[in-house]
N, CA, C and O atoms as a Maestro MAE file, in Angstrom:
{
 s_m_m2io_version
 :::
 2.0.0
}

f_m_ct {
 s_m_title
 :::
 protein
 m_atom[228] {
  # First column is atom index #
  i_m_mmod_type
  r_m_x_coord
  r_m_y_coord
  r_m_z_coord
  i_m_residue_number
  s_m_chain_name
  s_m_pdb_residue_name
  s_m_pdb_atom_name
  i_m_atomic_number
  :::
  1 25 4.056 40.947 57.589 1 A "MET " " N  " 7
  2 3 3.330 39.727 57.282 1 A "MET " " CA " 6
  3 2 2.017 39.732 58.067 1 A "MET " " C  " 6
  4 15 1.954 40.267 59.174 1 A "MET " " O  " 8
  5 25 1.008 39.157 57.512 2 A "SER " " N  " 7
  6 3 -0.290 39.146 58.169 2 A "SER " " CA " 6
  7 2 -0.307 38.167 59.339 2 A "SER " " C  " 6
  8 15 0.617 37.375 59.522 2 A "SER " " O  " 8
  9 25 -1.361 38.238 60.112 3 A "ASP " " N  " 7
  10 3 -1.491 37.389 61.298 3 A "ASP " " CA " 6
  11 2 -2.258 36.106 60.982 3 A "ASP " " C  " 6
  12 15 -3.225 35.780 61.670 3 A "ASP " " O  " 8
  13 25 -1.848 35.402 59.983 4 A "ARG " " N  " 7
  14 3 -2.539 34.157 59.651 4 A "ARG " " CA " 6
  15 2 -1.637 32.976 59.970 4 A "ARG " " C  " 6
  16 15 -0.430 33.127 60.154 4 A "ARG " " O  " 8
  17 25 -2.235 31.820 60.029 5 A "ILE " " N  " 7
  18 3 -1.478 30.607 60.316 5 A "ILE " " CA " 6
  19 2 -0.826 30.118 59.026 5 A "ILE " " C  " 6
  20 15 -1.480 30.002 57.990 5 A "ILE " " O  " 8
  21 25 0.473 29.834 59.107 6 A "LEU " " N  " 7
  22 3 1.193 29.336 57.938 6 A "LEU " " CA " 6
  23 2 1.024 27.828 57.809 6 A "LEU " " C  " 6
  24 15 0.976 27.111 58.808 6 A "LEU " " O  " 8
  25 25 0.936 27.359 56.581 7 A "THR " " N  " 7
  26 3 0.862 25.920 56.350 7 A "THR " " CA " 6
  27 2 2.261 25.326 56.471 7 A "THR " " C  " 6
  28 15 3.258 26.048 56.450 7 A "THR " " O  " 8
  29 25 2.321 24.034 56.595 8 A "VAL " " N  " 7
  30 3 3.601 23.332 56.685 8 A "VAL " " CA " 6
  31 2 4.442 23.616 55.442 8 A "VAL " " C  " 6
  32 15 5.656 23.797 55.540 8 A "VAL " " O  " 8
  33 25 3.800 23.654 54.274 9 A "GLU " " N  " 7
  34 3 4.522 23.911 53.038 9 A "GLU " " CA " 6
  35 2 5.124 25.319 53.029 9 A "GLU " " C  " 6
  36 15 6.248 25.515 52.567 9 A "GLU " " O  " 8
  37 25 4.378 26.288 53.538 10 A "GLU " " N  " 7
  38 3 4.888 27.662 53.592 10 A "GLU " " CA " 6
  39 2 6.068 27.770 54.551 10 A "GLU " " C  " 6
  40 15 7.047 28.457 54.259 10 A "GLU " " O  " 8
  41 25 5.977 27.106 55.673 11 A "ILE " " N  " 7
  42 3 7.057 27.132 56.654 11 A "ILE " " CA " 6
  43 2 8.317 26.512 56.057 11 A "ILE " " C  " 6
  44 15 9.415 27.040 56.231 11 A "ILE " " O  " 8
  45 25 8.158 25.399 55.357 12 A "GLU " " N  " 7
  46 3 9.304 24.736 54.724 12 A "GLU " " CA " 6
  47 2 9.913 25.633 53.648 12 A "GLU " " C  " 6
  48 15 11.136 25.711 53.529 12 A "GLU " " O  " 8
  49 25 9.079 26.304 52.869 13 A "ALA " " N  " 7
  50 3 9.583 27.202 51.830 13 A "ALA " " CA " 6
  51 2 10.381 28.351 52.446 13 A "ALA " " C  " 6
  52 15 11.422 28.736 51.914 13 A "ALA " " O  " 8
  53 25 9.904 28.893 53.551 14 A "VAL " " N  " 7
  54 3 10.613 29.981 54.231 14 A "VAL " " CA " 6
  55 2 11.965 29.485 54.746 14 A "VAL " " C  " 6
  56 15 12.965 30.194 54.635 14 A "VAL " " O  " 8
  57 25 12.004 28.286 55.304 15 A "LYS " " N  " 7
  58 3 13.265 27.716 55.797 15 A "LYS " " CA " 6
  59 2 14.266 27.525 54.658 15 A "LYS " " C  " 6
  60 15 15.453 27.818 54.808 15 A "LYS " " O  " 8
  61 25 13.780 27.034 53.524 16 A "GLN " " N  " 7
  62 3 14.660 26.815 52.379 16 A "GLN " " CA " 6
  63 2 15.179 28.134 51.832 16 A "GLN " " C  " 6
  64 15 16.356 28.243 51.486 16 A "GLN " " O  " 8
  65 25 14.321 29.128 51.754 17 A "LEU " " N  " 7
  66 3 14.744 30.438 51.276 17 A "LEU " " CA " 6
  67 2 15.761 31.054 52.224 17 A "LEU " " C  " 6
  68 15 16.747 31.643 51.780 17 A "LEU " " O  " 8
  69 25 15.533 30.924 53.516 18 A "ASP " " N  " 7
  70 3 16.466 31.455 54.509 18 A "ASP " " CA " 6
  71 2 17.846 30.809 54.347 18 A "ASP " " C  " 6
  72 15 18.865 31.499 54.389 18 A "ASP " " O  " 8
  73 25 17.877 29.501 54.163 19 A "ALA " " N  " 7
  74 3 19.155 28.799 53.976 19 A "ALA " " CA " 6
  75 2 19.843 29.265 52.697 19 A "ALA " " C  " 6
  76 15 21.060 29.451 52.674 19 A "ALA " " O  " 8
  77 25 19.070 29.452 51.642 20 A "TYR " " N  " 7
  78 3 19.626 29.914 50.374 20 A "TYR " " CA " 6
  79 2 20.220 31.317 50.521 20 A "TYR " " C  " 6
  80 15 21.332 31.574 50.060 20 A "TYR " " O  " 8
  81 25 19.483 32.216 51.162 21 A "LEU " " N  " 7
  82 3 19.949 33.593 51.309 21 A "LEU " " CA " 6
  83 2 21.227 33.677 52.132 21 A "LEU " " C  " 6
  84 15 22.062 34.548 51.889 21 A "LEU " " O  " 8
  85 25 21.386 32.792 53.090 22 A "LYS " " N  " 7
  86 3 22.600 32.799 53.912 22 A "LYS " " CA " 6
  87 2 23.835 32.424 53.106 22 A "LYS " " C  " 6
  88 15 24.950 32.764 53.501 22 A "LYS " " O  " 8
  89 25 23.661 31.735 51.992 23 A "MET " " N  " 7
  90 3 24.794 31.318 51.163 23 A "MET " " CA " 6
  91 2 25.217 32.398 50.172 23 A "MET " " C  " 6
  92 15 26.299 32.296 49.595 23 A "MET " " O  " 8
  93 25 24.416 33.410 49.959 24 A "LEU " " N  " 7
  94 3 24.720 34.426 48.964 24 A "LEU " " CA " 6
  95 2 25.787 35.402 49.453 24 A "LEU " " C  " 6
  96 15 25.917 35.666 50.649 24 A "LEU " " O  " 8
  97 25 26.536 35.921 48.505 25 A "THR " " N  " 7
  98 3 27.498 36.979 48.814 25 A "THR " " CA " 6
  99 2 26.724 38.288 48.990 25 A "THR " " C  " 6
  100 15 25.571 38.375 48.568 25 A "THR " " O  " 8
  101 25 27.330 39.300 49.600 26 A "PRO " " N  " 7
  102 3 26.635 40.589 49.737 26 A "PRO " " CA " 6
  103 2 26.145 41.152 48.396 26 A "PRO " " C  " 6
  104 15 25.045 41.699 48.321 26 A "PRO " " O  " 8
  105 25 26.950 41.021 47.349 27 A "GLN " " N  " 7
  106 3 26.534 41.503 46.029 27 A "GLN " " CA " 6
  107 2 25.329 40.713 45.523 27 A "GLN " " C  " 6
  108 15 24.391 41.295 44.979 27 A "GLN " " O  " 8
  109 25 25.349 39.397 45.698 28 A "GLN " " N  " 7
  110 3 24.211 38.575 45.265 28 A "GLN " " CA " 6
  111 2 22.962 38.921 46.065 28 A "GLN " " C  " 6
  112 15 21.859 38.915 45.518 28 A "GLN " " O  " 8
  113 25 23.116 39.220 47.344 29 A "LYS " " N  " 7
  114 3 21.971 39.614 48.175 29 A "LYS " " CA " 6
  115 2 21.354 40.912 47.663 29 A "LYS " " C  " 6
  116 15 20.131 41.041 47.615 29 A "LYS " " O  " 8
  117 25 22.200 41.880 47.279 30 A "ARG " " N  " 7
  118 3 21.687 43.141 46.734 30 A "ARG " " CA " 6
  119 2 20.943 42.903 45.427 30 A "ARG " " C  " 6
  120 15 19.876 43.476 45.204 30 A "ARG " " O  " 8
  121 25 21.498 42.065 44.569 31 A "GLU " " N  " 7
  122 3 20.852 41.763 43.294 31 A "GLU " " CA " 6
  123 2 19.525 41.028 43.513 31 A "GLU " " C  " 6
  124 15 18.545 41.302 42.821 31 A "GLU " " O  " 8
  125 25 19.491 40.112 44.455 32 A "PHE " " N  " 7
  126 3 18.264 39.380 44.772 32 A "PHE " " CA " 6
  127 2 17.201 40.346 45.293 32 A "PHE " " C  " 6
  128 15 16.037 40.265 44.901 32 A "PHE " " O  " 8
  129 25 17.606 41.260 46.177 33 A "ALA " " N  " 7
  130 3 16.661 42.241 46.727 33 A "ALA " " CA " 6
  131 2 16.104 43.125 45.613 33 A "ALA " " C  " 6
  132 15 14.914 43.442 45.611 33 A "ALA " " O  " 8
  133 25 16.950 43.520 44.671 34 A "LEU " " N  " 7
  134 3 16.499 44.338 43.551 34 A "LEU " " CA " 6
  135 2 15.511 43.570 42.681 34 A "LEU " " C  " 6
  136 15 14.514 44.130 42.223 34 A "LEU " " O  " 8
  137 25 15.783 42.312 42.459 35 A "LEU " " N  " 7
  138 3 14.886 41.461 41.684 35 A "LEU " " CA " 6
  139 2 13.518 41.346 42.358 35 A "LEU " " C  " 6
  140 15 12.484 41.453 41.699 35 A "LEU " " O  " 8
  141 25 13.519 41.128 43.667 36 A "ILE " " N  " 7
  142 3 12.259 41.001 44.410 36 A "ILE " " CA " 6
  143 2 11.483 42.312 44.372 36 A "ILE " " C  " 6
  144 15 10.271 42.313 44.157 36 A "ILE " " O  " 8
  145 25 12.187 43.440 44.582 37 A "ARG " " N  " 7
  146 3 11.510 44.736 44.531 37 A "ARG " " CA " 6
  147 2 10.874 44.971 43.166 37 A "ARG " " C  " 6
  148 15 9.753 45.470 43.074 37 A "ARG " " O  " 8
  149 25 11.591 44.613 42.113 38 A "GLY " " N  " 7
  150 3 11.053 44.761 40.763 38 A "GLY " " CA " 6
  151 2 9.815 43.910 40.549 38 A "GLY " " C  " 6
  152 15 8.850 44.349 39.924 38 A "GLY " " O  " 8
  153 25 9.845 42.703 41.065 39 A "ALA " " N  " 7
  154 3 8.683 41.816 40.941 39 A "ALA " " CA " 6
  155 2 7.492 42.383 41.707 39 A "ALA " " C  " 6
  156 15 6.357 42.300 41.239 39 A "ALA " " O  " 8
  157 25 7.746 42.958 42.881 40 A "MET " " N  " 7
  158 3 6.655 43.534 43.679 40 A "MET " " CA " 6
  159 2 6.041 44.743 42.967 40 A "MET " " C  " 6
  160 15 4.821 44.909 42.964 40 A "MET " " O  " 8
  161 25 6.876 45.574 42.371 41 A "VAL " " N  " 7
  162 3 6.374 46.734 41.628 41 A "VAL " " CA " 6
  163 2 5.534 46.266 40.438 41 A "VAL " " C  " 6
  164 15 4.473 46.827 40.163 41 A "VAL " " O  " 8
  165 25 6.007 45.244 39.739 42 A "ALA " " N  " 7
  166 3 5.269 44.709 38.596 42 A "ALA " " CA " 6
  167 2 3.915 44.159 39.031 42 A "ALA " " C  " 6
  168 15 2.909 44.381 38.357 42 A "ALA " " O  " 8
  169 25 3.883 43.444 40.153 43 A "MET " " N  " 7
  170 3 2.620 42.895 40.654 43 A "MET " " CA " 6
  171 2 1.651 44.013 41.031 43 A "MET " " C  " 6
  172 15 0.456 43.913 40.750 43 A "MET " " O  " 8
  173 25 2.149 45.075 41.662 44 A "GLN " " N  " 7
  174 3 1.303 46.200 42.035 44 A "GLN " " CA " 6
  175 2 0.732 46.884 40.801 44 A "GLN " " C  " 6
  176 15 -0.423 47.310 40.793 44 A "GLN " " O  " 8
  177 25 1.546 46.985 39.766 45 A "SER " " N  " 7
  178 3 1.090 47.596 38.524 45 A "SER " " CA " 6
  179 2 -0.035 46.778 37.896 45 A "SER " " C  " 6
  180 15 -1.027 47.334 37.423 45 A "SER " " O  " 8
  181 25 0.124 45.464 37.894 46 A "VAL " " N  " 7
  182 3 -0.910 44.579 37.348 46 A "VAL " " CA " 6
  183 2 -2.193 44.694 38.168 46 A "VAL " " C  " 6
  184 15 -3.287 44.732 37.607 46 A "VAL " " O  " 8
  185 25 -2.061 44.749 39.497 47 A "GLU " " N  " 7
  186 3 -3.232 44.885 40.355 47 A "GLU " " CA " 6
  187 2 -3.975 46.183 40.064 47 A "GLU " " C  " 6
  188 15 -5.205 46.192 40.008 47 A "GLU " " O  " 8
  189 25 -3.236 47.284 39.877 48 A "ARG " " N  " 7
  190 3 -3.880 48.570 39.572 48 A "ARG " " CA " 6
  191 2 -4.605 48.503 38.236 48 A "ARG " " C  " 6
  192 15 -5.716 49.017 38.108 48 A "ARG " " O  " 8
  193 25 -3.988 47.876 37.244 49 A "LYS " " N  " 7
  194 3 -4.614 47.755 35.931 49 A "LYS " " CA " 6
  195 2 -5.873 46.901 36.024 49 A "LYS " " C  " 6
  196 15 -6.878 47.202 35.381 49 A "LYS " " O  " 8
  197 25 -5.821 45.835 36.824 50 A "ASP " " N  " 7
  198 3 -6.993 44.975 37.013 50 A "ASP " " CA " 6
  199 2 -8.140 45.759 37.647 50 A "ASP " " C  " 6
  200 15 -9.290 45.636 37.227 50 A "ASP " " O  " 8
  201 25 -7.821 46.562 38.659 51 A "LYS " " N  " 7
  202 3 -8.852 47.372 39.334 51 A "LYS " " CA " 6
  203 2 -9.442 48.392 38.376 51 A "LYS " " C  " 6
  204 15 -10.649 48.631 38.390 51 A "LYS " " O  " 8
  205 25 -8.591 49.003 37.535 52 A "GLN " " N  " 7
  206 3 -9.081 49.956 36.561 52 A "GLN " " CA " 6
  207 2 -10.007 49.277 35.565 52 A "GLN " " C  " 6
  208 15 -11.037 49.837 35.192 52 A "GLN " " O  " 8
  209 25 -9.652 48.089 35.138 53 A "SER " " N  " 7
  210 3 -10.478 47.335 34.185 53 A "SER " " CA " 6
  211 2 -11.830 47.001 34.796 53 A "SER " " C  " 6
  212 15 -12.854 47.049 34.114 53 A "SER " " O  " 8
  213 25 -11.834 46.658 36.097 54 A "GLU " " N  " 7
  214 3 -13.079 46.322 36.781 54 A "GLU " " CA " 6
  215 2 -14.004 47.531 36.870 54 A "GLU " " C  " 6
  216 15 -15.216 47.400 36.699 54 A "GLU " " O  " 8
  217 25 -13.447 48.692 37.134 55 A "THR " " N  " 7
  218 3 -14.287 49.892 37.265 55 A "THR " " CA " 6
  219 2 -14.820 50.348 35.929 55 A "THR " " C  " 6
  220 15 -15.886 50.960 35.872 55 A "THR " " O  " 8
  221 25 -14.109 50.066 34.846 56 A "LEU " " N  " 7
  222 3 -14.573 50.449 33.527 56 A "LEU " " CA " 6
  223 2 -15.597 49.475 32.958 56 A "LEU " " C  " 6
  224 15 -16.373 49.833 32.072 56 A "LEU " " O  " 8
  225 25 -15.603 48.261 33.458 57 A "ALA " " N  " 7
  226 3 -16.518 47.228 32.938 57 A "ALA " " CA " 6
  227 2 -17.917 47.393 33.454 57 A "ALA " " C  " 6
  228 15 -18.799 46.606 33.110 57 A "ALA " " O  " 8
  :::
 }
 m_bond[227] {
  # First column is bond index #
  i_m_from
  i_m_to
  i_m_order
  :::
  1 1 2 1
  2 2 3 1
  3 3 4 2
  4 3 5 1
  5 5 6 1
  6 6 7 1
  7 7 8 2
  8 7 9 1
  9 9 10 1
  10 10 11 1
  11 11 12 2
  12 11 13 1
  13 13 14 1
  14 14 15 1
  15 15 16 2
  16 15 17 1
  17 17 18 1
  18 18 19 1
  19 19 20 2
  20 19 21 1
  21 21 22 1
  22 22 23 1
  23 23 24 2
  24 23 25 1
  25 25 26 1
  26 26 27 1
  27 27 28 2
  28 27 29 1
  29 29 30 1
  30 30 31 1
  31 31 32 2
  32 31 33 1
  33 33 34 1
  34 34 35 1
  35 35 36 2
  36 35 37 1
  37 37 38 1
  38 38 39 1
  39 39 40 2
  40 39 41 1
  41 41 42 1
  42 42 43 1
  43 43 44 2
  44 43 45 1
  45 45 46 1
  46 46 47 1
  47 47 48 2
  48 47 49 1
  49 49 50 1
  50 50 51 1
  51 51 52 2
  52 51 53 1
  53 53 54 1
  54 54 55 1
  55 55 56 2
  56 55 57 1
  57 57 58 1
  58 58 59 1
  59 59 60 2
  60 59 61 1
  61 61 62 1
  62 62 63 1
  63 63 64 2
  64 63 65 1
  65 65 66 1
  66 66 67 1
  67 67 68 2
  68 67 69 1
  69 69 70 1
  70 70 71 1
  71 71 72 2
  72 71 73 1
  73 73 74 1
  74 74 75 1
  75 75 76 2
  76 75 77 1
  77 77 78 1
  78 78 79 1
  79 79 80 2
  80 79 81 1
  81 81 82 1
  82 82 83 1
  83 83 84 2
  84 83 85 1
  85 85 86 1
  86 86 87 1
  87 87 88 2
  88 87 89 1
  89 89 90 1
  90 90 91 1
  91 91 92 2
  92 91 93 1
  93 93 94 1
  94 94 95 1
  95 95 96 2
  96 95 97 1
  97 97 98 1
  98 98 99 1
  99 99 100 2
  100 99 101 1
  101 101 102 1
  102 102 103 1
  103 103 104 2
  104 103 105 1
  105 105 106 1
  106 106 107 1
  107 107 108 2
  108 107 109 1
  109 109 110 1
  110 110 111 1
  111 111 112 2
  112 111 113 1
  113 113 114 1
  114 114 115 1
  115 115 116 2
  116 115 117 1
  117 117 118 1
  118 118 119 1
  119 119 120 2
  120 119 121 1
  121 121 122 1
  122 122 123 1
  123 123 124 2
  124 123 125 1
  125 125 126 1
  126 126 127 1
  127 127 128 2
  128 127 129 1
  129 129 130 1
  130 130 131 1
  131 131 132 2
  132 131 133 1
  133 133 134 1
  134 134 135 1
  135 135 136 2
  136 135 137 1
  137 137 138 1
  138 138 139 1
  139 139 140 2
  140 139 141 1
  141 141 142 1
  142 142 143 1
  143 143 144 2
  144 143 145 1
  145 145 146 1
  146 146 147 1
  147 147 148 2
  148 147 149 1
  149 149 150 1
  150 150 151 1
  151 151 152 2
  152 151 153 1
  153 153 154 1
  154 154 155 1
  155 155 156 2
  156 155 157 1
  157 157 158 1
  158 158 159 1
  159 159 160 2
  160 159 161 1
  161 161 162 1
  162 162 163 1
  163 163 164 2
  164 163 165 1
  165 165 166 1
  166 166 167 1
  167 167 168 2
  168 167 169 1
  169 169 170 1
  170 170 171 1
  171 171 172 2
  172 171 173 1
  173 173 174 1
  174 174 175 1
  175 175 176 2
  176 175 177 1
  177 177 178 1
  178 178 179 1
  179 179 180 2
  180 179 181 1
  181 181 182 1
  182 182 183 1
  183 183 184 2
  184 183 185 1
  185 185 186 1
  186 186 187 1
  187 187 188 2
  188 187 189 1
  189 189 190 1
  190 190 191 1
  191 191 192 2
  192 191 193 1
  193 193 194 1
  194 194 195 1
  195 195 196 2
  196 195 197 1
  197 197 198 1
  198 198 199 1
  199 199 200 2
  200 199 201 1
  201 201 202 1
  202 202 203 1
  203 203 204 2
  204 203 205 1
  205 205 206 1
  206 206 207 1
  207 207 208 2
  208 207 209 1
  209 209 210 1
  210 210 211 1
  211 211 212 2
  212 211 213 1
  213 213 214 1
  214 214 215 1
  215 215 216 2
  216 215 217 1
  217 217 218 1
  218 218 219 1
  219 219 220 2
  220 219 221 1
  221 221 222 1
  222 222 223 1
  223 223 224 2
  224 223 225 1
  225 225 226 1
  226 226 227 1
  227 227 228 2
  :::
 }
}
């Protein structure tokens, strides 16, 4: 994580996510992690396509 100051809303969101993750079973945690990894890969792919579009324009 970067060295920036978190807003109150971000801190609250992190607390809520932490509480949610603690309630998951090990299998649900693995599935959640896979979902997040997939979303991150998709975002990186979109970013690369955006950069390619910018260089071609």
